[in-house]
N, C-alpha and C positions, 0 to 999 in steps of 0.2 A: 504494500499499499504506500502510495507517495504521500510526501508532506502535506500537499494541498487537498488531500482526499480526506473528507470527513466520515465519521462512523456511520451516519445514516445514508451516504450514498450508495448506488447500486451500479454494478458494471453496466456498460452499453449493451443492449440486446442485439446480437449478430444472428437471429433466427432467419430473418429474411434472406441473409447471404448466404446461409447454410442451404436454404432451400432451393436457391436459384442454381447450386452446384450439381451437375448431373451425377447420378448414380454410378459407381463404376460396373462395366459389363460382367455379367456372370460367366464364369468359365463352362465351357460345354463339357459333358461327360461322354466318354467313349468306352465301350465295353472292353476294348483291347483284344478281343478274340478275332481270329481270322475269318475273312469273309466267305461265305459259301458261295459257290457259283450256281446260278439258277439254271435248271435244266428247261430247254425248250419243250414245249409239247410234243409228243410224237405223233407221228402220222396216222398211227394205229387208232387214236381217239378219233380222227377224223373219218377213217375208215368204218369203225364202230357204229358212228352215228348213219354213215351211210348203208350199212348192211341192216341195221334195225328197221329203218325206214323202208327199204327195200323188202324185208319181211312182213311189215304192215301192209304193204302194197299187195304182196302175194296173199294175204289172208283177206283183204277187203274187197279184192275183185271178185274172187269165187262166191264170196259171201253175198255181195250185192246181186250177183247173177241168181244165187239161191232164193233170195228174197222176191225175185220176180216171180218165181214158181212156187210160192210157200204154199198155196191152197194144194198143188198137186203133192208136195211132199207130206202135207197133214194128211190127205187121203191115203197115201201109201203106207204112212206108218201106222193109221188106224187099222186098214186092212190087214197088215202084218201082225198087229197085236191081236186083233179080232181072231184071227186064225188060230193062234196060238193059245189064246187065253178066251175061250168062248163063255165062259161063266162070268165075265164082267159085262156090265151094261155099257151101252154106247156112250151115255154121259161120261162114265168114268173113264172110258178109252179117250174120249175127246179131250177131257180135262188132263189126262197123263201125257198125251201127246203135245198138248201146249207147253205144259210145264218142262218136259223134256227138251223141247226145241228152243224154248227160252233160256233155260239153265245152261245148255250147250253153248248157245251163243254169247250168253253174259261172261261165262268162265274163260271163254276163249279171247272176248275182249278184254277182260280185267287182267289176264295174264299178258297180252300185248302192252297194255298200258303201263303195267309194272315193269315189263323190260324195258320200254323206253326212259321210264323214269330212272332205272338202274344206269342206263347210258349216260343220262344227264348227271347223274351223282358221279359217275366215273370221270366225267369231264371236270367235275369240282375236286378231284383228288381225293375222293372218299375210297379208301380201301375197301371198306365192306361191299362196295357195288360189285366187286370181282365175284365174291361169294354169292351174292344175291343173284347175279346172272347165272352162275352155274346151277344154283338150285331151280330157277325158273327154265333153265334149259332141259334140265332132267324132268321137269314136272310137264312142260308143254309139248316135248315131242311126242310121248304117247297121246296127249289130249289131242294133238293135230289129226291123228288117225280117226280118233272118234268124231270129230268135226268134220271131216271130210266124209265119213260115212252118214252121217245125217244131211249133209248137203246133197248127196247122191248125184254128182255131177259128172260121172263117169270118168274117163281117161283124163280129160281136160282138168277136172278138179284135182284128180291125183297129180298131176304135174305141177299145178298152182301149190300144192300141199307140199311137195318134195321141194320146191324152190324155197318156199317158206322155211322149211325145216334147215335147208343149206345156208340160209343168210342167217338164221338164228346161231347155228354152230359157229359160222365164221365171225359173227358179233363176240360170242364168247371166246373165241381164239384171239381176237384182237385185243381182248381185255386181259388174256392169260399169258400173254408173250412177253419176253424178257424187257423189251423198252418201256413197255406200260408198266410193268411191276418197278423198274427201276425208277421210273418218273413218279409213281406213286408214292415211294419208300423216300424219296430225296425230300430234304427239308428246305423250306424256303430260304432265301439269302438273310443274314444277320445284318440288320441296319444299326449303326451307331445311333445312340438316343442322346438328346441333350436334357439340362436339367428342366427346360421348358416342357418337354414331353411327359415329364413326370408330374406335371402341374404346379411348378414352381413360379410361374409367372413367365413373362417375356424380357430379354435382357435389356430391353431399352427402358423398364420401368424404374 
């Protein structure tokens, strides 16, 4: 304290001066770990999309043709059932035929939708999609034979069914090959993060 200062005097307030001084920039924070190389999406993923949609077309075309002759299919099924089970009434047979046709069609359509969803999950790098495709392929292949029998479209229907089965097997093959497996198991690249990315505010504050 100087000789001129009195006991009741206060030091000058320099708050305004401190507020005008900018805060020092916060340092960045790096992980210090080596960067991982990002793998390019393999061509097998694109092929899987193409083959599953080809499989869908191979199902939809003969099914659309069968729908144009649905009354004929119903009559043939009713006659086949009545010949083997003459103790059932005509009403029971009609109801059984309608339920069977609707059930087979819905199951086939549901399997197809699940297969498309599995391929889309595969493109999002979900490893469970490979297992899902394998299970769906095992279930759908014999189901295709039943669906074709109900459509009763002859040789042309069998050709469409064979094409659908082939495209489905190719889809699963694209999901099971090594490039796809390696891409699914690869980790995304590590990005160095700053303190601001952890919510500590921006360096300019």
